[in-house]
N, C-alpha and C positions, 0 to 999 in steps of 0.2 A: 431498407438497406443501411439504416444507421446502425451503429454498434454500441451496445450498452457497456458502460465502463463499470466494472465491478471492483469494489474495494477489496483488496487482498490483505487479510489480517497478517501482521508481522509483529511478533513479540520481540522487541529489542531487549537485549540483555543490558541491565543497568549494573555496571560494575561497582562493587561495594566500596572499594577504595582505589584511588589511583587515576588512571587515564580514561578518558572518554574517546571513543572512536570517532574520527572526523566524518562529516557528511561529504557527499560527492562535491557539493558546492564549495567546500572548504578543504578540499583534499590536500592542496599544497601547504597552506598555512597550518592545517591540522597535523600533517606529518612533521612539519618543523617543530610544532609544539611537543609532539610525542618524542622527537629526538632530544629536545632540551630536557624534557621530563626524565627520560632514561639516563641522560648524562648526569643529572642531579641525583637520581636514585643510586647510580653506580658509585658516585662520590660518597654519598651518605652511607652506603653499605660498606665501603672500604674503611670508613671511620667507625662504623657501628655494625660489625658483621653478625651480631647476635640479635638483631632487632627484627622480629617476625613481621611487624607491620610494613617494614620497608620491602621485605621479600614479597609480601602480598601485593603491595602497590606496584612493584616491578612486574609481577606476574600479570596484573591487569594491563599494564602497558604492552607487554609481549602479546597478550591476547588481542589487544586492539590492533596490533600490526601482524596478526596471524602467525606469530611464532609460537605455535602451540607447545612444542616440546620444551622450549625454554620457560614458557608460562607454567607448565606442569611441574617442572623441576623447582621453580621458585615457590609455588604455592605449597608443594610438599615439604619444602624446607621450612616454610612458615609454620605449617602444622606440626612438624617435628619439634619446633621450638615452643609452640603453644597449641596443644590439641583441644583447647576448650573455647577457642574463639570461633563463633559461628560464621563470622564474616569470611574466614578463610575457606570454609567448606562451601559457602556460596560462590566464591571465586572458582573453586575446584569444580563445582557444578557447571558454571558457565563454560569453563574450558572443555569439559567432557561433552557438553551439548554441541559446541561448535566443532568438536572433533568427530561428531556423528556417533556418540556413545550415550544415548539417552538413559540407558539403564544405570550406567555409572554416574551420570548426572543426577538421577533420582536418588541413588544411594548416598551421594554426598549431601543432598538436602535432607534426607531422612536422618543422617547423622547430626546435622545442625539442629534439627527439631528435637532429637533425643537429648542434646545438650541443653537446649533452651526451648521448651514447648511454647513459649510466648513470643518467639521470634516471628513477627508478622511478615517480615520480608522473606524469610525462608518459606513460610507457609504459602505466601502468594506466588512465589516463584515455582513452588512445587505444584500449585494449582495450574499454572500456565503450562508447566511441563506435562502434567497429566492430560491437559487439553490437547497439546500437540500429539500426544500418544493415543488420543481418542479414548482415554480412560475417564469417561464422564463421571462415573460414580465417585471415584477418588478426587477428581477435580472439584466437584461440588462440596465434598467433605472438607477439603483444604480451604475452600472459600468460606465455608461455614465457620471453621475454627478461626480463620483470620478475622472475620467480622465479629466474632464473640470478643476478640481482643480490642478491635477498633472498628466500630460500625460506620465510620466515615471513609473507609478505604474505597475510593472510587474505582481503582483498577480491579478490585475484587468483584464488584458488581459487573464491570465490563467483561471480565474473564468468564464469569458464569453466563452472561448474556450470549457470548459467542458460542459457548457450549450448547445453550438452548437453541440457538439458531441452527447449529449443525445437526441438532436432533429434531428440527422442525417445529419447535415450540415458539412461534413468533411472539405470541402474546406475553409470555413470561420474559422473553428476551427484551421486549420493549419496556416492560416494567423495570428490569434491572438497568437498562441503558438510561432510563429516566432518573433512576436513583444515582447513577454515575454522574450525570451532569448536575444533579441537585447537590451532590457532595462536592463536586469540583466544576465550577462554572467555566473553567478553561480547558475542559477535556475535549480536545479537538476530535479525536478518533470516535468518541461516543456520539458527538453531534453528526459526524459524517455518516455513521452507521444508522442513526435514527433517520437522517435525511433520506438515505437510500431506501430504508424500509417503508417510510411513508410515501416516497415517490413511486414505489412499485404499486401502491394503492391509489395513486394520483390524489393523495390527501394534501390539502393546502399547507398542513403543518410541515411538510417537507421543505418548503421554501424557507420557513423560519429557522429550522435546524441547520440547513446548509448555509444560510446567511450568518448564523452564529459561528459556524466553522470558519467562514471566510473572514470574519472579524478577527479571528485568532491567527489565521494564515491566509492573508489576502491573495497570495500567489499560488494557492493550492490548485494543482491541475485537477485532482480528483473531485474536489468540491465544486469547482467551476463547471467541470464537465457534467457532473450530476445535476447541478442547478439548470444548466442549459438543456439537458435532456428532460428534466421535469417540465420546464416551460414548453419545450417542443411537444411533449406527449400530452400536454393539457391545452394545446392550441394557442399558447401565448407566443406566437412566432416572433414578434418584434423583440420581446424580452429575451427569447432564446438566441436570436441573432446577436443582440447586444452582448449577451453573456459569452457567446463563442468568440466574438470580436475581442473581448477582454482576455479570453484565454489565448488567442493568437498573439496578443501583445505580451502576455505573460510567458508563454512557452511557444516561440515561433516554430519549433520543430514538430509540434504535435499535429499529426496529419488529420485526426478526426475532427478538429475544430472547423477548418474550412470545408471539409467534406460534409459535415452536418448542415452548415449554412447552405451549401449547394443543394443538399437534399431537400431542405425546407423550400427553397425557391423552385426546385423541380417538381416536387410532389404536392406541396400544400398551396404555395402561392402561384404556381403555374407561370412563373416568370423564367422561361427557359434560357433566355439570353443572360440573365443575371446569374443563373446557376453555373454556367460554363466556367467563368474565371475562378470560381471557388473550387471546382473539381480540379482545375489546372493547378491551383495553389496546393491542393492536397497531393497531387502527383509530383510536384516539385519537391515535396518533403519525402515522398516514397514512390519512386517510379514503378515499383512492382505492385502497387495498390490497384489490383485489377477491378475491384468494385467501383473505384473512382473513374477508371477508364470507361467501364460500361456506362455508368451514369452520365458521364460527359457525352459519350456517344448517343445516349438516349435523348439528352438535351439537344444535341445537334439534330437528331432525327425529328424531334418535335418542332424544332425551329425551321425545318425544311432544308437543312444542310446535310444532304444524304451522303456526300462524299466523305466529309469528316466523321460522320456517324459510322460509316462502314470501316474507315481506318481505325477508329477507336475500338469497335467490336473485334476487329481482326487482331489488334494489339493485345486486347485482353485475353484472347484465345491463345496467344503465344505464351502468356504467363500462366494461365490456367486452362489446360487442354480440355476440350469438350465442355467448357463453361456454358451451361444450358441457356442462360439469359442472353449471352452474346450470340449463340447459335440462332436463337429465336429472333434476335434483332436482325441478323443477316438474312434470315428467311423472309422477314417482313419486307426488307428492302428488295429482295429478289422478286417478290410478288408484285411490288410496285414497278418492277422492271427499271429500277434505278441503277442498281449495282451492275457494273460491266464485267 
């Protein structure tokens, strides 16, 4: 009944010049910073209206605030003033990609590469774009070209590794991921992906890779959850519980952390009374979490509290109609002639 937490690959666009988009944790201060940046750029442009770098920088800020039309207008102005600067085409590509126009995004990057075939940033972005488009052949070719220019480009190895994973070639993916962390010992995403892959094989190396990820981001929900799951699935239950407890402190809203502790007590340690409050804690985070309701009901049943067991089974059925496990639970209680 536990739930595997899968790492979802997300290619963040790194804007060539100008503003960075704020993370959710810094939304207010980030937006204030963007506002100040835009005000400064507006003033600078009024003083120097023919400066293409300023238009490109403002386009990046507009992109960060999802003002795509304004961003497009500014970057096109920059290109009209200087059509040989590859950074402007990279910004144009970012805008088109976020506007849902991958073909135009690709064309902008191809233009940048025609201007400068040695622009490794453009090559790497194009590799990522081809990966998003599931064009693996061209993705790998762009990676190859980027690595010919600079064989220390960790994101190039990472990008190719994800392509290999999507095509089912785990061994080559692991090789590239190892190259990525060798070239950049601070590559969080590569450590997490390696940890996930080795955890699926229950290989002890998973622990080391996930701990490396946590050294870089101690509050990472995904790394903590993966580490907890690795301990759980390799029968290191106390370590799993400790890791989930850390996750609860780090992210109090995450329902799976208390749920999995409850699951360990229920299924593996057979301490039904200890399992109940953890399923309750999970339900406090998500009252519609019908699996937690069922498991709490099952813990009640195994503890001999048939009334609360029946109540939880019935509540889970109200959320998920015909939920087979809950129906089976109620049938068990009926056979015991407990349920009235």
